[in-house]
TORTOR-376371 format. One record per residue (C-alpha): residue number from 0; residue in one letter; x, y, z. Coordinates in steps of 0.5 Angstrom, whole numbers, plus 500, padded with zeros to 3 digits. Example, Ala and Ser with C-alpha at 12.3 -4.5 7.8 and 13.67 -1.06 7.14 Angstrom:
REM residues 2
+-----+---------+-----+-----+-----+
! num ! residuo !  c1 !  c2 !  c3 !
+-----+---------+-----+-----+-----+
!   0 !       A ! 525 ! 491 ! 516 !
!   1 !       S ! 527 ! 498 ! 514 !
+-----+---------+-----+-----+-----+
This chain:
REM residues 277
+-----+---------+-----+-----+-----+
! num ! residuo !  c1 !  c2 !  c3 !
+-----+---------+-----+-----+-----+
!   0 !       M ! 825 ! 432 ! 761 !
!   1 !       K ! 822 ! 437 ! 756 !
!   2 !       F ! 817 ! 442 ! 758 !
!   3 !       F ! 811 ! 439 ! 755 !
!   4 !       D ! 813 ! 432 ! 758 !
!   5 !       R ! 813 ! 435 ! 765 !
!   6 !       L ! 806 ! 439 ! 763 !
!   7 !       S ! 803 ! 432 ! 761 !
!   8 !       N ! 806 ! 429 ! 767 !
!   9 !       G ! 802 ! 434 ! 771 !
!  10 !       W ! 796 ! 434 ! 767 !
!  11 !       K ! 796 ! 426 ! 769 !
!  12 !       L ! 797 ! 427 ! 776 !
!  13 !       G ! 791 ! 432 ! 776 !
!  14 !       I ! 787 ! 427 ! 773 !
!  15 !       T ! 788 ! 422 ! 777 !
!  16 !       S ! 787 ! 426 ! 783 !
!  17 !       L ! 780 ! 428 ! 781 !
!  18 !       E ! 778 ! 421 ! 779 !
!  19 !       T ! 780 ! 419 ! 786 !
!  20 !       L ! 776 ! 425 ! 789 !
!  21 !       R ! 770 ! 422 ! 784 !
!  22 !       D ! 771 ! 415 ! 787 !
!  23 !       H ! 771 ! 418 ! 794 !
!  24 !       P ! 767 ! 424 ! 795 !
!  25 !       Q ! 767 ! 424 ! 802 !
!  26 !       L ! 774 ! 427 ! 801 !
!  27 !       L ! 771 ! 433 ! 799 !
!  28 !       L ! 768 ! 434 ! 806 !
!  29 !       F ! 775 ! 436 ! 809 !
!  30 !       P ! 776 ! 443 ! 805 !
!  31 !       V ! 769 ! 444 ! 806 !
!  32 !       L ! 769 ! 444 ! 813 !
!  33 !       S ! 776 ! 448 ! 813 !
!  34 !       S ! 773 ! 453 ! 809 !
!  35 !       L ! 767 ! 454 ! 814 !
!  36 !       A ! 771 ! 454 ! 819 !
!  37 !       L ! 776 ! 460 ! 816 !
!  38 !       L ! 769 ! 464 ! 814 !
!  39 !       A ! 767 ! 463 ! 821 !
!  40 !       V ! 774 ! 466 ! 824 !
!  41 !       C ! 774 ! 472 ! 818 !
!  42 !       L ! 767 ! 474 ! 821 !
!  43 !       S ! 769 ! 474 ! 828 !
!  44 !       F ! 775 ! 478 ! 826 !
!  45 !       F ! 771 ! 483 ! 822 !
!  46 !       G ! 765 ! 483 ! 828 !
!  47 !       G ! 771 ! 485 ! 833 !
!  48 !       M ! 773 ! 490 ! 829 !
!  49 !       T ! 766 ! 493 ! 827 !
!  50 !       L ! 765 ! 493 ! 835 !
!  51 !       L ! 771 ! 497 ! 836 !
!  52 !       W ! 771 ! 502 ! 830 !
!  53 !       G ! 764 ! 501 ! 827 !
!  54 !       F ! 764 ! 501 ! 819 !
!  55 !       D ! 769 ! 507 ! 818 !
!  56 !       F ! 774 ! 503 ! 814 !
!  57 !       N ! 779 ! 509 ! 814 !
!  58 !       A ! 779 ! 508 ! 822 !
!  59 !       W ! 781 ! 501 ! 821 !
!  60 !       T ! 787 ! 503 ! 817 !
!  61 !       E ! 789 ! 508 ! 822 !
!  62 !       R ! 788 ! 505 ! 828 !
!  63 !       T ! 791 ! 498 ! 827 !
!  64 !       F ! 796 ! 498 ! 821 !
!  65 !       G ! 803 ! 499 ! 823 !
!  66 !       N ! 803 ! 499 ! 830 !
!  67 !       T ! 804 ! 493 ! 836 !
!  68 !       F ! 797 ! 492 ! 836 !
!  69 !       S ! 796 ! 491 ! 829 !
!  70 !       Y ! 802 ! 486 ! 829 !
!  71 !       L ! 799 ! 482 ! 835 !
!  72 !       A ! 792 ! 482 ! 831 !
!  73 !       L ! 795 ! 479 ! 825 !
!  74 !       L ! 799 ! 474 ! 828 !
!  75 !       A ! 793 ! 471 ! 832 !
!  76 !       F ! 789 ! 471 ! 825 !
!  77 !       Y ! 795 ! 468 ! 822 !
!  78 !       L ! 795 ! 463 ! 827 !
!  79 !       I ! 788 ! 461 ! 827 !
!  80 !       N ! 788 ! 460 ! 820 !
!  81 !       Y ! 794 ! 456 ! 819 !
!  82 !       F ! 792 ! 452 ! 825 !
!  83 !       I ! 785 ! 450 ! 821 !
!  84 !       V ! 788 ! 449 ! 814 !
!  85 !       V ! 793 ! 444 ! 817 !
!  86 !       F ! 788 ! 441 ! 822 !
!  87 !       F ! 784 ! 439 ! 816 !
!  88 !       N ! 789 ! 438 ! 811 !
!  89 !       V ! 792 ! 433 ! 816 !
!  90 !       A ! 786 ! 429 ! 816 !
!  91 !       L ! 785 ! 429 ! 809 !
!  92 !       V ! 792 ! 426 ! 807 !
!  93 !       Y ! 791 ! 421 ! 813 !
!  94 !       S ! 784 ! 419 ! 809 !
!  95 !       A ! 788 ! 419 ! 802 !
!  96 !       R ! 793 ! 414 ! 805 !
!  97 !       R ! 787 ! 410 ! 808 !
!  98 !       I ! 784 ! 410 ! 801 !
!  99 !       F ! 791 ! 408 ! 798 !
! 100 !       Q ! 791 ! 402 ! 802 !
! 101 !       G ! 785 ! 400 ! 801 !
! 102 !       E ! 782 ! 401 ! 807 !
! 103 !       E ! 775 ! 404 ! 809 !
! 104 !       L ! 775 ! 411 ! 811 !
! 105 !       T ! 770 ! 415 ! 816 !
! 106 !       L ! 770 ! 422 ! 818 !
! 107 !       R ! 771 ! 421 ! 825 !
! 108 !       D ! 777 ! 417 ! 824 !
! 109 !       A ! 780 ! 422 ! 820 !
! 110 !       I ! 778 ! 428 ! 825 !
! 111 !       N ! 781 ! 423 ! 831 !
! 112 !       F ! 787 ! 422 ! 827 !
! 113 !       S ! 788 ! 430 ! 827 !
! 114 !       T ! 786 ! 431 ! 834 !
! 115 !       S ! 792 ! 426 ! 836 !
! 116 !       R ! 797 ! 431 ! 832 !
! 117 !       L ! 794 ! 437 ! 835 !
! 118 !       T ! 800 ! 440 ! 839 !
! 119 !       T ! 804 ! 439 ! 833 !
! 120 !       I ! 799 ! 442 ! 829 !
! 121 !       L ! 799 ! 448 ! 834 !
! 122 !       K ! 807 ! 449 ! 834 !
! 123 !       W ! 807 ! 449 ! 826 !
! 124 !       A ! 801 ! 454 ! 826 !
! 125 !       V ! 805 ! 458 ! 831 !
! 126 !       L ! 812 ! 458 ! 826 !
! 127 !       A ! 808 ! 459 ! 820 !
! 128 !       A ! 804 ! 465 ! 823 !
! 129 !       T ! 810 ! 468 ! 826 !
! 130 !       V ! 814 ! 467 ! 819 !
! 131 !       G ! 808 ! 471 ! 816 !
! 132 !       V ! 808 ! 477 ! 820 !
! 133 !       L ! 815 ! 478 ! 819 !
! 134 !       L ! 814 ! 478 ! 812 !
! 135 !       D ! 809 ! 483 ! 812 !
! 136 !       M ! 813 ! 487 ! 817 !
! 137 !       L ! 819 ! 487 ! 812 !
! 138 !       Q ! 814 ! 488 ! 806 !
! 139 !       E ! 811 ! 494 ! 810 !
! 140 !       R ! 818 ! 497 ! 812 !
! 141 !       L ! 822 ! 496 ! 806 !
! 142 !       G ! 817 ! 498 ! 801 !
! 143 !       S ! 818 ! 496 ! 794 !
! 144 !       I ! 824 ! 493 ! 795 !
! 145 !       G ! 821 ! 489 ! 801 !
! 146 !       K ! 816 ! 486 ! 796 !
! 147 !       I ! 821 ! 483 ! 792 !
! 148 !       M ! 825 ! 480 ! 798 !
! 149 !       V ! 818 ! 478 ! 801 !
! 150 !       G ! 817 ! 475 ! 794 !
! 151 !       I ! 823 ! 471 ! 794 !
! 152 !       I ! 823 ! 469 ! 801 !
! 153 !       G ! 816 ! 467 ! 800 !
! 154 !       M ! 817 ! 462 ! 794 !
! 155 !       V ! 823 ! 459 ! 798 !
! 156 !       W ! 819 ! 458 ! 804 !
! 157 !       S ! 813 ! 455 ! 800 !
! 158 !       I ! 818 ! 450 ! 796 !
! 159 !       A ! 822 ! 448 ! 803 !
! 160 !       T ! 815 ! 447 ! 806 !
! 161 !       F ! 812 ! 443 ! 801 !
! 162 !       F ! 812 ! 436 ! 804 !
! 163 !       V ! 810 ! 439 ! 811 !
! 164 !       V ! 803 ! 437 ! 812 !
! 165 !       P ! 805 ! 429 ! 811 !
! 166 !       V ! 811 ! 430 ! 815 !
! 167 !       I ! 807 ! 432 ! 821 !
! 168 !       A ! 801 ! 427 ! 820 !
! 169 !       F ! 806 ! 421 ! 819 !
! 170 !       E ! 812 ! 423 ! 822 !
! 171 !       D ! 810 ! 427 ! 828 !
! 172 !       L ! 816 ! 432 ! 828 !
! 173 !       G ! 816 ! 439 ! 831 !
! 174 !       P ! 815 ! 445 ! 826 !
! 175 !       V ! 823 ! 446 ! 825 !
! 176 !       D ! 824 ! 439 ! 824 !
! 177 !       A ! 818 ! 438 ! 820 !
! 178 !       V ! 821 ! 444 ! 815 !
! 179 !       K ! 828 ! 440 ! 815 !
! 180 !       R ! 825 ! 434 ! 813 !
! 181 !       S ! 821 ! 437 ! 808 !
! 182 !       G ! 827 ! 441 ! 805 !
! 183 !       Q ! 831 ! 434 ! 805 !
! 184 !       I ! 826 ! 431 ! 801 !
! 185 !       I ! 826 ! 436 ! 796 !
! 186 !       K ! 833 ! 436 ! 796 !
! 187 !       E ! 834 ! 429 ! 795 !
! 188 !       K ! 828 ! 428 ! 790 !
! 189 !       W ! 827 ! 435 ! 786 !
! 190 !       G ! 823 ! 435 ! 780 !
! 191 !       E ! 816 ! 436 ! 778 !
! 192 !       S ! 812 ! 439 ! 783 !
! 193 !       L ! 813 ! 446 ! 779 !
! 194 !       G ! 810 ! 442 ! 773 !
! 195 !       A ! 805 ! 439 ! 777 !
! 196 !       N ! 803 ! 445 ! 780 !
! 197 !       F ! 802 ! 448 ! 772 !
! 198 !       G ! 798 ! 442 ! 771 !
! 199 !       F ! 793 ! 444 ! 776 !
! 200 !       G ! 793 ! 451 ! 774 !
! 201 !       L ! 791 ! 449 ! 767 !
! 202 !       F ! 785 ! 446 ! 771 !
! 203 !       F ! 783 ! 452 ! 774 !
! 204 !       V ! 784 ! 456 ! 768 !
! 205 !       L ! 779 ! 451 ! 764 !
! 206 !       G ! 774 ! 451 ! 771 !
! 207 !       Y ! 774 ! 459 ! 770 !
! 208 !       I ! 772 ! 458 ! 763 !
! 209 !       A ! 767 ! 454 ! 765 !
! 210 !       I ! 764 ! 458 ! 770 !
! 211 !       V ! 764 ! 464 ! 766 !
! 212 !       A ! 760 ! 460 ! 761 !
! 213 !       S ! 755 ! 458 ! 766 !
! 214 !       A ! 754 ! 464 ! 770 !
! 215 !       F ! 753 ! 468 ! 763 !
! 216 !       I ! 746 ! 464 ! 762 !
! 217 !       P ! 743 ! 466 ! 769 !
! 218 !       G ! 746 ! 473 ! 768 !
! 219 !       F ! 743 ! 474 ! 761 !
! 220 !       L ! 736 ! 470 ! 762 !
! 221 !       I ! 734 ! 472 ! 769 !
! 222 !       H ! 739 ! 478 ! 772 !
! 223 !       P ! 746 ! 480 ! 772 !
! 224 !       V ! 746 ! 479 ! 780 !
! 225 !       A ! 744 ! 472 ! 779 !
! 226 !       G ! 750 ! 471 ! 774 !
! 227 !       I ! 754 ! 474 ! 779 !
! 228 !       I ! 751 ! 469 ! 785 !
! 229 !       A ! 752 ! 463 ! 780 !
! 230 !       G ! 759 ! 465 ! 779 !
! 231 !       V ! 761 ! 466 ! 786 !
! 232 !       L ! 758 ! 459 ! 788 !
! 233 !       L ! 761 ! 455 ! 782 !
! 234 !       A ! 768 ! 459 ! 784 !
! 235 !       L ! 767 ! 456 ! 791 !
! 236 !       V ! 766 ! 449 ! 789 !
! 237 !       L ! 772 ! 449 ! 784 !
! 238 !       H ! 777 ! 452 ! 789 !
! 239 !       T ! 774 ! 446 ! 794 !
! 240 !       I ! 775 ! 441 ! 789 !
! 241 !       M ! 782 ! 443 ! 787 !
! 242 !       A ! 784 ! 444 ! 794 !
! 243 !       A ! 782 ! 437 ! 796 !
! 244 !       A ! 785 ! 434 ! 789 !
! 245 !       K ! 792 ! 438 ! 790 !
! 246 !       T ! 792 ! 435 ! 797 !
! 247 !       V ! 791 ! 428 ! 795 !
! 248 !       F ! 796 ! 429 ! 790 !
! 249 !       L ! 801 ! 431 ! 795 !
! 250 !       A ! 799 ! 425 ! 799 !
! 251 !       A ! 801 ! 420 ! 793 !
! 252 !       I ! 807 ! 423 ! 792 !
! 253 !       Y ! 809 ! 422 ! 800 !
! 254 !       Q ! 807 ! 415 ! 800 !
! 255 !       H ! 811 ! 414 ! 793 !
! 256 !       L ! 817 ! 416 ! 796 !
! 257 !       N ! 816 ! 412 ! 802 !
! 258 !       H ! 815 ! 406 ! 798 !
! 259 !       E ! 808 ! 405 ! 800 !
! 260 !       P ! 801 ! 404 ! 796 !
! 261 !       H ! 799 ! 410 ! 792 !
! 262 !       G ! 792 ! 408 ! 790 !
! 263 !       D ! 791 ! 409 ! 782 !
! 264 !       F ! 797 ! 414 ! 781 !
! 265 !       S ! 802 ! 411 ! 776 !
! 266 !       G ! 808 ! 409 ! 779 !
! 267 !       D ! 812 ! 410 ! 773 !
! 268 !       T ! 809 ! 417 ! 772 !
! 269 !       L ! 811 ! 419 ! 780 !
! 270 !       D ! 818 ! 416 ! 778 !
! 271 !       S ! 819 ! 421 ! 772 !
! 272 !       I ! 817 ! 427 ! 776 !
! 273 !       F ! 823 ! 427 ! 780 !
! 274 !       I ! 830 ! 428 ! 778 !
! 275 !       Q ! 835 ! 426 ! 782 !
! 276 !       K ! 840 ! 432 ! 784 !
+-----+---------+-----+-----+-----+
């Protein structure tokens, strides 16, 4: 398939994802709740560090990086963050599946479903956090070579775990088996995830162009600070929408691969984005 055909398919999938959010705006609640929870975690860690060493950021660096405490703290931070993100993403893919099947959706049902997968999500968060810390250690100890190695390993890890969230949600597999299952799907149906990601990338570019243009107005007419605040708020909105859209897209792919309803997503387009190896 030609590059522009792949790009076109990615664009169509992105548009359909956004249209799904437009028709079911309650789906946006999940990335919002996830972002609020992550913000609370970050503020908690920041507050803890401040209580220990005040606002001396040099002391933070000297006392917390490159020792056992720093890695344990980083592991805890990654663990909590991965748990929160996956918990709400599982709720979102469950909600998307219900919508694709033409069923009614409530926030309570989605949260209850994620809660039923709590142990599985926690196990996955432990694995993902451990991998994250190991990659950080590798990068720190090997310098520039480590950065290259971490970049390559990180890319492979991202591809291998592409379908982990729906696998956790609907197959309820342990973390290692979830990675294996995700990798199996990728191996069998390798194709357009890169094209689709590029399609979403274009949405980000267009979104930021709109943000800059919109923030310029209050920044010029009122005050530069007003423009900065408007830009930050609009950027948060953009990332919330795109995070939800990408997860809806992921749910549609998974549904299609399992021959289940996938909403308004074109079956032909979804078929064309995968190339049998």
